[in-house]
C-alpha positions in Angstrom: 108.1 -17.8 117.4 104.5 -18.3 118.4 104.2 -18.0 122.2 101.4 -19.1 124.5 101.2 -17.5 128.0 99.0 -19.1 130.6 97.4 -16.8 133.2 95.4 -13.7 133.6 97.2 -11.4 136.2 99.7 -8.6 136.4 102.6 -11.1 136.3 101.3 -12.5 133.0 100.7 -9.0 131.6 104.3 -8.1 132.4 105.6 -11.3 130.7 103.4 -10.7 127.6 104.6 -7.0 127.5 108.2 -8.0 127.7 108.0 -11.0 125.2 106.2 -8.7 122.7 109.4 -6.7 122.4 111.3 -9.7 121.1 112.1 -9.5 117.3 111.9 -13.4 117.3 108.2 -13.4 118.4 105.6 -13.0 115.7 102.5 -14.0 117.6 101.5 -14.2 121.3 98.4 -15.9 122.7 97.3 -15.7 126.3 94.9 -18.0 128.1 92.7 -16.6 129.4 94.4 -13.2 129.6 92.9 -9.8 130.6 92.1 -6.5 128.9 95.6 -5.2 129.3 97.2 -8.3 127.9 94.8 -8.1 125.0 96.8 -5.0 123.8 99.8 -7.1 123.0 98.4 -10.7 122.7 95.4 -12.5 121.4 93.4 -13.7 124.5 91.8 -17.1 124.3 89.0 -18.3 126.6 90.7 -21.4 128.1 90.9 -21.8 131.9 94.4 -22.2 133.3 93.5 -25.5 134.8 92.1 -26.9 131.6 95.3 -28.7 130.7 93.8 -30.8 127.9 92.3 -27.8 126.3 95.6 -25.8 126.5 97.5 -28.7 125.1 95.2 -29.1 122.2 95.3 -25.4 121.5 99.1 -25.4 121.5 99.1 -28.3 119.0 96.6 -26.7 116.7 98.4 -23.3 116.7 101.8 -24.9 116.5 103.0 -23.0 119.5 106.8 -22.8 119.8 106.9 -22.1 123.5 104.4 -22.1 126.4 105.1 -20.0 129.5 103.2 -20.9 132.6 102.3 -18.0 135.0 100.4 -19.3 138.0 101.2 -22.2 140.3 98.0 -24.3 140.0 98.6 -25.7 136.5 102.2 -26.5 137.4 101.1 -28.6 140.3 98.5 -30.2 138.1 101.2 -31.4 135.8 100.8 -29.2 132.7 104.6 -29.3 132.0 104.6 -33.1 132.0 101.6 -33.2 129.6 103.2 -30.7 127.2 106.7 -32.4 127.3 105.1 -35.8 126.8 103.6 -34.3 123.6 106.9 -32.9 122.5 105.9 -29.3 123.1 108.4 -26.8 124.6 107.1 -25.3 127.8 108.8 -23.2 130.5 108.2 -24.3 134.1 108.9 -27.2 136.5 107.3 -30.6 136.4 104.5 -31.7 138.7 107.0 -33.4 141.0 109.4 -30.4 141.1 106.5 -27.9 141.6 106.0 -29.5 145.1 108.7 -27.1 146.3 105.8 -24.5 146.3 102.8 -26.8 146.6 103.9 -28.1 150.0 105.6 -26.0 152.7 106.2 -29.3 154.6 108.1 -30.7 151.6 110.1 -27.5 151.1 111.1 -27.2 154.8 112.0 -30.9 155.0 114.2 -30.8 151.9 115.9 -27.7 153.1 116.7 -29.3 156.5 117.9 -32.5 154.8 120.2 -30.7 152.5 121.4 -28.0 154.9 119.9 -25.0 153.2 119.5 -22.2 155.7 115.9 -21.7 157.0 114.0 -21.2 160.2 113.6 -24.0 162.7 110.2 -25.7 162.4 107.9 -28.5 163.4 105.1 -30.1 161.3 101.7 -31.1 162.7 98.6 -32.9 161.4 96.7 -32.9 164.8 95.6 -29.6 166.2 95.8 -30.8 169.8 99.5 -31.7 169.3 100.1 -28.4 167.6 98.5 -26.5 170.5 100.5 -28.5 173.0 103.7 -27.6 171.2 102.8 -23.9 171.2 102.7 -23.9 175.0 106.5 -24.5 174.9 107.1 -21.7 172.4 107.7 -18.0 172.6 106.0 -15.3 170.5 106.3 -14.0 167.9 105.9 -17.3 166.0 104.9 -18.2 162.5 102.0 -20.5 161.4 101.8 -21.8 157.8 99.2 -23.8 156.0 101.0 -26.6 154.2 99.4 -26.2 150.8 98.6 -23.4 148.3 96.6 -20.5 149.8 97.1 -17.7 147.2 99.8 -16.1 149.3 97.5 -15.8 152.3 98.4 -19.0 154.2 101.2 -17.5 156.4 100.5 -15.9 159.7 103.1 -14.0 161.8 101.6 -14.2 165.2 102.6 -11.6 167.9 101.1 -13.7 170.7 100.5 -17.4 171.3 96.8 -16.8 171.6 96.8 -15.4 168.1 98.7 -18.4 166.9 96.1 -20.7 168.4 93.4 -18.7 166.7 95.0 -19.2 163.3 95.5 -22.9 164.0 91.8 -23.1 164.6 91.0 -21.3 161.4 93.3 -23.5 159.3 92.8 -26.9 160.8 89.2 -26.8 162.1 87.4 -24.0 160.2 89.3 -25.1 157.1 89.6 -21.6 155.6 92.1 -23.0 153.1 90.5 -26.3 152.6 92.8 -29.3 152.1 95.8 -26.9 152.1 95.3 -26.9 155.9 95.6 -30.7 156.5 99.0 -30.0 157.9 100.6 -26.9 159.4 104.2 -25.8 159.8 105.0 -24.0 163.1 108.3 -22.2 162.8 110.5 -19.6 164.5 109.9 -16.0 163.5 113.0 -14.7 161.6 113.9 -11.0 162.0 115.6 -8.9 159.4 114.9 -7.5 155.9 113.1 -9.6 153.3 114.2 -9.9 149.7 113.1 -11.9 146.7 115.7 -13.6 144.5 114.5 -15.3 141.3 116.6 -17.4 139.0 116.1 -19.0 135.6 117.4 -22.6 135.4 117.4 -25.6 133.1 118.5 -27.9 135.8 122.2 -27.5 134.9 122.8 -23.8 134.6 121.4 -21.1 136.9 121.0 -17.5 135.8 119.9 -15.3 138.8 117.7 -12.3 138.0 118.2 -8.9 139.7 116.9 -8.6 143.3 113.5 -7.3 144.4 111.7 -6.5 147.6 108.0 -7.5 147.9 105.5 -6.0 150.3 102.9 -8.6 151.3 101.1 -7.0 154.2 97.9 -5.1 153.3 98.7 -1.9 155.3 101.5 0.5 155.4 104.4 -0.2 157.8 104.0 -3.9 156.8 100.9 -4.3 159.1 97.8 -6.3 158.7 97.1 -9.6 157.0 99.2 -11.0 154.1 98.0 -10.5 150.6 99.3 -11.8 147.2 101.6 -8.7 147.3 100.9 -4.9 147.5 104.0 -3.7 145.7 107.6 -4.2 145.0 110.8 -2.4 144.0 114.0 -3.5 142.3 116.9 -3.8 142.9 117.2 -4.2 146.7 119.8 -2.0 148.2 120.7 -4.8 150.5 121.9 -7.2 147.9 125.5 -6.4 147.3 127.6 -8.5 144.8 129.0 -10.3 147.8 125.6 -11.1 149.2 124.4 -12.2 145.7 127.2 -14.7 145.5 126.5 -16.0 149.0 122.8 -16.6 148.1 123.8 -18.3 144.8 126.3 -20.6 146.5 124.3 -21.4 149.7 120.7 -21.4 148.5 120.1 -21.4 144.7 122.7 -23.9 143.6 122.1 -26.3 146.6 118.3 -26.4 146.1 118.7 -27.3 142.4 121.2 -30.0 143.3 118.9 -31.2 146.2 115.9 -31.5 143.8 118.0 -33.5 141.4 119.1 -35.9 144.1 115.5 -36.3 145.3 114.6 -37.4 141.7 112.7 -34.1 141.1 114.9 -32.4 138.5 114.1 -28.7 138.4 113.7 -26.5 135.3 112.0 -23.1 135.1 111.9 -20.2 137.6 113.0 -20.8 141.1 111.8 -18.1 143.5 113.5 -17.7 146.9 111.9 -15.5 149.5 114.8 -14.7 151.8 115.1 -13.0 155.2 118.5 -11.3 155.7 119.0 -12.1 159.4 122.0 -11.3 161.7 123.0 -15.0 161.2 122.9 -14.6 157.4 120.3 -15.1 154.7 117.6 -17.7 155.5 114.9 -19.0 153.2 111.3 -18.1 154.1 109.7 -19.9 151.1 110.4 -21.2 147.6 108.0 -20.6 144.7 108.0 -22.5 141.4 107.1 -19.6 139.2 107.6 -15.8 138.6 106.7 -13.8 141.7 103.8 -11.3 141.6 104.3 -8.3 141.8 108.1 -8.7 141.7 107.9 -9.7 138.0 106.5 -6.3 137.1 109.3 -4.5 138.8 112.0 -6.8 137.3 110.9 -7.0 133.7 110.7 -3.3 133.1 114.5 -3.3 134.0 115.4 -6.3 131.9 117.4 -5.4 128.7 117.7 -9.0 127.4 115.3 -10.8 125.2 113.0 -12.7 127.6 111.6 -15.1 125.0 115.1 -16.3 124.1 116.0 -16.8 127.7 112.9 -18.9 128.5 113.2 -21.0 125.3 116.9 -21.7 126.2 115.8 -22.9 129.7 113.1 -25.1 128.2 115.4 -26.9 125.8 118.5 -27.1 128.1 120.7 -24.5 126.3 120.8 -21.9 129.1 124.6 -22.2 129.3 124.8 -20.2 126.0 122.4 -17.4 127.2 123.3 -14.0 128.6 121.3 -11.6 130.8 121.6 -7.8 130.8 119.8 -5.1 132.8 119.2 -1.4 132.3 120.9 0.8 134.9 117.7 1.8 136.5 115.5 1.4 139.5 111.8 0.4 139.5 108.8 0.5 141.7 105.5 -1.3 141.3 102.5 -0.3 143.4 99.3 -2.4 143.4 95.9 -0.7 143.3 93.5 -3.0 145.2 89.7 -3.2 145.7 88.3 -2.0 149.0 88.0 -5.0 151.3 90.9 -7.0 149.8 92.2 -9.5 150.9 88.7 -10.2 152.2 85.4 -9.6 150.3 85.3 -6.9 147.7 83.1 -5.6 144.9 83.6 -6.1 141.2 82.5 -4.2 138.1 83.6 -0.7 139.2 84.6 1.6 136.3 88.3 2.6 136.2 89.1 6.1 135.1 92.5 7.7 134.0 94.0 4.7 132.1 94.5 6.6 128.9 96.2 9.5 130.7 98.6 7.2 132.5 99.5 5.4 129.2 100.8 8.7 127.8 103.3 9.0 130.7 107.0 8.3 130.1 108.7 5.6 132.2 105.4 4.2 133.5 103.7 0.9 132.6 100.2 -0.1 133.7 99.9 -3.9 134.2 96.4 -5.2 134.5 95.8 -7.8 137.3 92.1 -8.0 138.0 90.2 -6.1 135.3 87.5 -6.9 132.7 86.2 -5.2 129.6 82.5 -4.6 129.7 81.0 -3.0 126.6 84.3 -1.3 125.9 84.8 0.0 129.4 87.6 -1.3 131.7 86.2 -2.3 135.2 87.5 -3.9 138.3 87.4 -7.7 138.4 89.6 -8.8 141.3 91.2 -8.0 144.6 94.4 -6.7 143.1 93.3 -4.6 140.1 96.3 -2.8 138.6 100.1 -2.8 139.1 101.4 0.6 138.3 105.1 0.3 137.6 107.7 3.1 136.9 111.4 3.3 136.3 113.8 6.0 137.3 117.5 6.7 137.6 117.2 5.9 141.3 114.5 4.6 143.6 113.4 8.1 144.7 112.7 9.1 141.1 110.9 5.9 140.3 108.7 6.4 143.4 107.9 10.0 142.3 106.9 8.7 138.8 104.7 5.9 140.1 102.8 7.9 142.7 102.3 10.7 140.2 100.7 8.2 137.8 98.5 6.8 140.5 97.1 10.2 141.2 95.6 10.2 137.7 93.8 6.9 138.2 90.7 6.1 140.2 87.9 3.7 140.9 85.4 3.5 143.8 87.1 2.3 146.9 90.6 2.1 145.4 93.3 1.3 148.0 97.1 1.2 147.7 100.1 1.5 150.0 101.9 4.8 149.9 105.1 3.5 151.4 106.4 1.1 148.7 110.2 1.6 148.6 110.3 4.0 151.6 112.4 1.5 153.6 115.2 1.7 151.0 115.4 5.5 150.8 
């Protein structure tokens, strides 16, 4: 098979790394890719949102399967374009991707189809939203409706803080049109887990569980980021809990999308809070999570390329999924200042030393190759991922590897996985 992967982050590097292990795959392209991906794939300079360019490239190269990493091209209709041209592609259609593209849509469909989630209200007018807040109790959650790169959710400890974030979203327009509407919802309490599943719209194959860490600072404090680390599996997801989530969240959302004339195929990602009243959905995403994908794929025994191809051509019922009996931890190395402003072009040292380590993978997220030297090129720079016989061992391996890496202003959380030990 010839595979095209779309994207340039740590998630796409992990996907490329895993697909490269398949005996069925003879060539991998990645658009636009990054220096880490270039070690296992040929990177092509086509932007993820250049759908026509990507389609024409896939036709010319006779690509057997395209795998979409980020959400933007999904919401722009890349899957529809490729399928209209009789090309196999893994991901949901434009209409189905709205499950991630609009928090208002996601909350509304969950309420309509009795999928457990937090109580909420939707507002288009800031005065009405502020008036509603006066009747609420803190903590409370404010969400921008549209895409905001994982930064559009605010857990507010006071109502004054909630009003400040409403002002930022709806008046200052820090997320642009994504802030045309906001969701105000109750703050759920409990432990958070990520459950991903592969589906062709008929069959659902859940992946192993993972735990993401979105807050920038240790102890889950500070503003949300795209994700500062993850571990897999979650100690909280027993076989019984897994079955409950499948029966009450995963299967119902796929059925609901079908009934809404938005049939869903691809990855469905459920961010779930395990509350005293049972699991409740925080959000749905329409693609592989980042950095959960890094933590998951190093534990996957099965052939990922075969699984994704089966999902894209509706033969998932014949597929099987196996996992290594291991635990994994991914820790994100970020640029100083992230998720705010940060510098680029800073040299990274220690990459060759870490490559030599057993049970450790370095996934590039925001890097560039400048005259043969790897430098920083984003907020989240690297995802260092290690496996071990248990979580404690995986943590030891990953932080030992991180000690060998450095770039000016490097920042990372030192508590990834601590809550499970």
